[in-house]
VOBA-1610 file (N, C-alpha, C; in pm, whole numbers, padded with zeros to 5 digits, always signed):
BEGIN
Met-00832+02535-02775Met-00904+02436-02719Met-00868+02303-02787Val-00831+02286-02919Val-00784+02176-02990Val-00659+02122-02905Glu-00569+02218-02881Glu-00431+02181-02838Glu-00482+02104-02675Lys-00550+02173-02595Lys-00586+02130-02465Lys-00644+01969-02490Ala-00736+01948-02586Ala-00792+01830-02598Ala-00671+01722-02645Arg-00583+01768-02723Arg-00480+01665-02754Arg-00395+01643-02638Ala-00369+01734-02553Ala-00287+01723-02439Ala-00346+01627-02335Asp-00484+01631-02307Asp-00576+01563-02240Asp-00562+01413-02266Arg-00562+01403-02410Arg-00547+01254-02460Arg-00426+01192-02425Ala-00322+01264-02413Ala-00186+01214-02395Ala-00156+01164-02246Leu-00249+01227-02150Leu-00236+01208-02020Leu-00266+01042-01994Leu-00209+00980-01894Leu-00229+00846-01880Leu-00352+00838-01784Ser-00419+00718-01805Ser-00549+00708-01724Ser-00506+00662-01590Ala-00595+00665-01498Ala-00576+00611-01351Ala-00520+00477-01346Glu-00586+00373-01438Glu-00555+00250-01441Glu-00398+00225-01490Glu-00369+00310-01592Glu-00240+00305-01652Glu-00115+00353-01570Leu-00164+00451-01481Leu-00079+00511-01404Leu-00048+00413-01274Ala-00154+00350-01240Ala-00146+00237-01130Ala-00048+00128-01185His-00069+00080-01297His+00004-00016-01365His+00152+00018-01376Ala+00170+00143-01423Ala+00318+00194-01435Ala+00383+00199-01312Tyr+00315+00248-01197Tyr+00372+00275-01060Tyr+00423+00132-01025Leu+00328+00012-01020Leu+00365-00092-00972Leu+00486-00167-01042Val+00493-00137-01182Val+00603-00192-01280Val+00736-00123-01219Ala+00724+00004-01211Ala+00837+00090-01167Ala+00879+00038-01014Leu+00784+00021-00926Leu+00808-00012-00790Leu+00887-00162-00788Gln+00838-00254-00856Gln+00892-00370-00860Gln+01040-00377-00915Ala+01058-00287-01021Ala+01198-00265-01063Ala+01289-00188-00988Lys+01235-00135-00877Lys+01295-00042-00774Lys+01367+00070-00873Asp+01271+00126-00949Asp+01315+00229-01038Asp+01265+00373-00981Lys+01334+00430-00875Lys+01281+00554-00806Lys+01252+00657-00909Glu+01344+00685-01008Glu+01340+00796-01089Glu+01187+00777-01177Ala+01155+00654-01223Ala+01033+00627-01280Ala+00918+00647-01201Ile+00940+00603-01070Ile+00831+00640-00970Ile+00812+00770-00963Leu+00909+00851-00933Leu+00893+01004-00893Leu+00825+01075-01023Ser+00860+01034-01150Ser+00799+01095-01264Ser+00642+01076-01265Leu+00596+00966-01195Leu+00466+00953-01218Leu+00374+01023-01104Leu+00451+01092-01008Leu+00388+01147-00892Leu+00378+01294-00892Ala+00261+01343-00836Ala+00238+01488-00829Ala+00322+01543-00725Asp+00343+01675-00749Asp+00434+01760-00653Asp+00381+01729-00507Asp+00266+01725-00476Asp+00200+01707-00347Asp+00157+01578-00324Phe+00223+01480-00379Phe+00183+01335-00358Phe+00181+01296-00215Ser+00095+01200-00193Ser+00098+01154-00052Ser+00079+01010-00058Leu+00151+00919+00023Leu+00129+00771+00032Leu+00069+00762+00179Val-00059+00717+00183Val-00131+00696+00307Val-00145+00560+00346Val-00103+00517+00465Val-00100+00373+00520Val-00195+00388+00641Pro-00317+00354+00622Pro-00417+00364+00746Pro-00393+00243+00824Cys-00358+00123+00789Cys-00332+00017+00898Cys-00182+00006+00916Asn-00126+00081+01007Asn+00022+00071+01016Asn+00078-00033+01096Val+00196-00070+01095Val+00273-00178+01153Val+00270-00176+01303Ser+00276-00047+01347Ser+00262-00041+01496Ser+00122-00070+01555Gly+00030-00076+01466Gly-00103-00112+01524Gly-00186-00003+01582Ser-00137+00120+01575Ser-00207+00256+01625Ser-00295+00299+01519Asn-00271+00282+01396Asn-00350+00317+01293Asn-00365+00472+01295Asp-00239+00549+01334Asp-00231+00690+01345Asp-00168+00759+01216Leu-00154+00685+01111Leu-00105+00718+00985Leu+00053+00752+00981Ser+00116+00714+01087Ser+00255+00723+01122Ser+00347+00659+01017Asp+00298+00563+00944Asp+00374+00510+00843Asp+00333+00591+00707Ser+00268+00690+00699Ser+00231+00766+00586Ser+00327+00862+00566Trp+00337+00923+00432Trp+00431+01044+00401Trp+00384+01116+00274Arg+00436+01257+00287Arg+00399+01343+00188Arg+00494+01426+00121Gly+00476+01447-00014Gly+00581+01530-00095Gly+00680+01442-00159Leu+00743+01520-00264Leu+00841+01429-00339Leu+00956+01388-00252Glu+01024+01486-00197Glu+01145+01475-00095Glu+01112+01374-00008Ser+01006+01358+00054Ser+00982+01242+00149Ser+00972+01119+00077Ala+00910+01112-00041Ala+00883+01008-00120Ala+01023+00954-00154Ser+01105+01038-00215Ser+01237+00997-00250Ser+01317+00911-00136Ala+01309+00972-00022Ala+01382+00911+00097Ala+01317+00782+00125Asn+01190+00783+00132Asn+01132+00664+00179Asn+01132+00544+00073Tyr+01144+00570-00063Tyr+01170+00458-00159Tyr+01304+00416-00142Asp+01397+00503-00127Asp+01540+00462-00098Asp+01553+00374+00011Leu+01488+00396+00122Leu+01474+00307+00251Leu+01421+00180+00215Ala+01304+00186+00148Ala+01228+00056+00114Ala+01319-00036+00024Phe+01390+00033-00086Phe+01464-00050-00167Phe+01577-00108-00088Lys+01622-00048+00014Lys+01725-00091+00111Lys+01689-00211+00178Val+01576-00198+00243Val+01524-00295+00324Val+01466-00420+00275Ile+01411-00407+00150Ile+01344-00510+00079Ile+01423-00556-00027Glu+01482-00661-00034Glu+01586-00715-00145Glu+01507-00741-00280Val+01403-00826-00252Val+01310-00875-00371Val+01176-00824-00358Leu+01129-00731-00447Leu+01012-00656-00427Leu+00913-00706-00553Lys+00824-00781-00542Lys+00751-00866-00659Lys+00603-00855-00602Tyr+00520-00840-00702Tyr+00380-00852-00675Tyr+00313-00947-00764Thr+00228-01040-00741Thr+00185-01138-00808Thr+00022-01133-00821Asp-00055-01184-00918Asp-00184-01195-00934Asp-00237-01042-00920Ile-00174-00943-00983Ile-00219-00802-00966Ile-00334-00792-01077Glu-00436-00718-01015Glu-00562-00684-01073Glu-00577-00518-01060Val-00593-00450-01172Val-00619-00318-01163Val-00758-00294-01211Thr-00835-00220-01129Thr-00977-00191-01159Thr-00991-00044-01161Pro-01068+00004-01260Pro-01115+00164-01256Pro-01217+00171-01151Gly-01211+00290-01085Gly-01304+00331-01007Gly-01423+00386-01066Arg-01522+00427-00991Arg-01640+00482-01053Arg-01591+00621-01109Asp-01508+00695-01049Asp-01464+00818-01084Asp-01339+00790-01172Ala-01325+00853-01288Ala-01223+00826-01387Ala-01076+00857-01324Asn-01072+00937-01216Asn-00958+00979-01155Asn-00904+00883-01043Val-00969+00760-01040Val-00944+00657-00925Val-00919+00529-00988Ala-00824+00447-00930Ala-00816+00318-00971Ala-00780+00234-00859Phe-00819+00095-00854Phe-00773+00019-00740Phe-00678-00094-00795Ala-00589-00129-00735Ala-00498-00241-00764Ala-00497-00343-00640Glu-00498-00468-00665Glu-00496-00564-00552Glu-00420-00688-00605Gly-00333-00736-00518Gly-00257-00844-00553Gly-00169-00904-00428Arg-00089-00983-00457Arg-00003-01040-00348Arg+00151-01000-00359Gly+00195-00957-00254Gly+00348-00933-00261Gly+00420-01039-00213Val+00503-01097-00289Val+00598-01206-00270Val+00731-01151-00266Met+00793-01117-00138Met+00913-01048-00144Met+01012-01121-00039Lys+01116-01066-00032Lys+01232-01097+00041Lys+01304-00986+00106Met+01321-00995+00236Met+01365-00871+00298Met+01516-00894+00278Ala+01601-00776+00312Ala+01758-00774+00276Ala+01812-00865+00400Asn+01744-00895+00512Asn+01794-00977+00615Asn+01766-01120+00573Gly+01708-01151+00464Gly+01662-01289+00427Gly+01532-01348+00461Arg+01475-01260+00550Arg+01333-01316+00589Arg+01243-01303+00460Pro+01153-01411+00444Pro+01049-01388+00348Pro+00930-01303+00383Tyr+00880-01234+00278Tyr+00766-01125+00315Tyr+00660-01161+00217Glu+00554-01217+00258Glu+00427-01233+00163Glu+00318-01166+00234Asn+00251-01072+00175Asn+00131-00997+00213Asn+00032-00970+00096Val-00088-00953+00141Val-00182-00916+00060Val-00202-00760+00056Tyr-00208-00707-00061Tyr-00193-00557-00088Tyr-00331-00512-00162Val-00382-00401-00124Val-00493-00330-00199Val-00437-00185-00201Phe-00448-00138-00311Phe-00400+00013-00334Phe-00519+00082-00393Arg-00531+00208-00348Arg-00621+00307-00409Arg-00531+00410-00463Phe-00547+00435-00605Phe-00467+00540-00672Phe-00571+00662-00721Asp-00529+00790-00652Asp-00605+00898-00694Asp-00522+00984-00795Val-00567+01017-00904Val-00479+01099-00997Val-00548+01213-01036Asp-00456+01311-01081Asp-00497+01447-01119Asp-00410+01502-01232Gly-00459+01556-01346Gly-00358+01587-01426Gly-00248+01500-01486Gly-00274+01385-01481Gly-00178+01279-01523Gly-00084+01236-01438Lys-00096+01270-01314Lys+00007+01229-01213Lys-00063+01155-01097Ile+00001+01087-01019Ile-00063+01027-00911Ile-00050+01133-00796Lys-00168+01158-00741Lys-00165+01258-00647Lys-00165+01186-00496Arg-00229+01070-00485Arg-00243+00999-00345Arg-00246+00850-00392Ile-00180+00767-00285Ile-00180+00619-00286Ile-00224+00594-00151Arg-00337+00524-00148Arg-00380+00435-00010Arg-00336+00301-00016Glu-00242+00263+00067Glu-00189+00126+00074Glu-00240+00044+00202Tyr-00314-00057+00165Tyr-00374-00144+00278Tyr-00302-00278+00268Thr-00255-00328+00366Thr-00196-00461+00368Thr-00216-00505+00523Asn-00167-00628+00542Asn-00198-00687+00683Asn-00070-00636+00765Pro-00089-00552+00861Pro+00036-00482+00947Pro+00101-00596+01034Val+00017-00714+01060Val+00072-00807+01152Val+00192-00882+01069Thr+00149-00918+00932Thr+00248-00982+00837Thr+00362-00896+00833Ala+00335-00765+00801Ala+00445-00660+00777Ala+00549-00657+00905Ala+00489-00650+01019Ala+00563-00626+01150Ala+00657-00757+01164Met+00602-00862+01139Met+00683-00997+01151Met+00812-01001+01050Ala+00779-00972+00929Ala+00872-00944+00829Ala+00972-00852+00868Phe+00947-00742+00913Phe+01030-00632+00949Phe+01103-00643+01090Gly+01067-00742+01151Gly+01115-00788+01300Gly+01076-00692+01398Met+00963-00643+01397Met+00910-00547+01478Met+00810-00606+01585Pro+00812-00568+01715Pro+00732-00631+01818Pro+00575-00616+01783Leu+00523-00721+01809Leu+00376-00720+01783Leu+00291-00672+01906Pro+00164-00630+01883Pro+00096-00578+02016Pro+00040-00709+02059Gln-00003-00698+02190Gln-00055-00807+02272Gln-00164-00889+02198Thr-00150-01037+02232Thr-00254-01097+02169Thr-00373-01134+02258Ser-00490-01188+02206Ser-00600-01212+02303Ser-00566-01305+02414Val-00463-01384+02393Val-00424-01489+02506Val-00382-01403+02630Asp-00312-01285+02607Asp-00251-01198+02700Asp-00376-01141+02798Phe-00487-01142+02738Phe-00599-01081+02821Phe-00661-01176+02930Gly-00638-01316+02914Gly-00690-01410+03002Gly-00848-01400+03024Asp-00878-01389+03144Asp-01026-01394+03177Asp-01101-01268+03159Arg-01052-01163+03107Arg-01102-01031+03097Arg-01211-01041+02972Phe-01202-01144+02902Phe-01310-01165+02787Phe-01431-01215+02824Val-01550-01181+02780Val-01659-01227+02822Val-01730-01323+02709Thr-01794-01440+02751Thr-01832-01512+02662Thr-01978-01470+02610Val-02004-01484+02469Val-02121-01434+02421Val-02189-01541+02337Asn-02306-01569+02356Asn-02371-01678+02294Asn-02427-01637+02161Arg-02379-01700+02054Arg-02413-01667+01917Arg-02509-01754+01857Gly-02553-01853+01944Gly-02637-01962+01879Gly-02644-02081+01968Pro-02718-02179+01935Pro-02721-02299+02022Pro-02585-02384+02028Asp-02505-02358+01926Asp-02391-02446+01932Asp-02271-02363+01925Ile-02261-02230+01926Ile-02153-02144+01898Ile-02140-02043+02024Asp-02042-02075+02096Asp-02009-01975+02201Asp-01869-01911+02155Arg-01840-01793+02176Arg-01708-01724+02157Arg-01676-01620+02253Lys-01554-01589+02263Lys-01521-01495+02357Lys-01494-01357+02288Ile-01515-01240+02339Ile-01486-01118+02281Ile-01445-01046+02383
//
């Protein structure tokens, strides 16, 4: 029982794991990142670049993580987060991080986006990361086509009166 208590104390907290992950990510240190991840790790991107929100930008498992970090490090030349704030969740196995990505793509395009991460940990490893960011900003940086804009819908919008001086189209 004493040995288990000592081992539990040696485990990093959710906030420490979140911080370590972001430091390793910015350093493009794939081995350090993989050492923080559980075998059944998943990265979930609810708001994907295509706009479908079908989780198609998400991945699961260490093999997939390794391949996807290789690709990310190839496509993103400078990977930096500023104004990072890590906050513990109500549950000790959860931490949140928010900050601003100030990056440069390998093709020279700047990429600045707002990020919010949720880290779920278990047994001293990161089990899941949910990554929220503005997919339109990401699509522009990655040179991907954007979905249609409201201008493309023309008169199909209806005007709704929201008050005496405020009309808007929805």
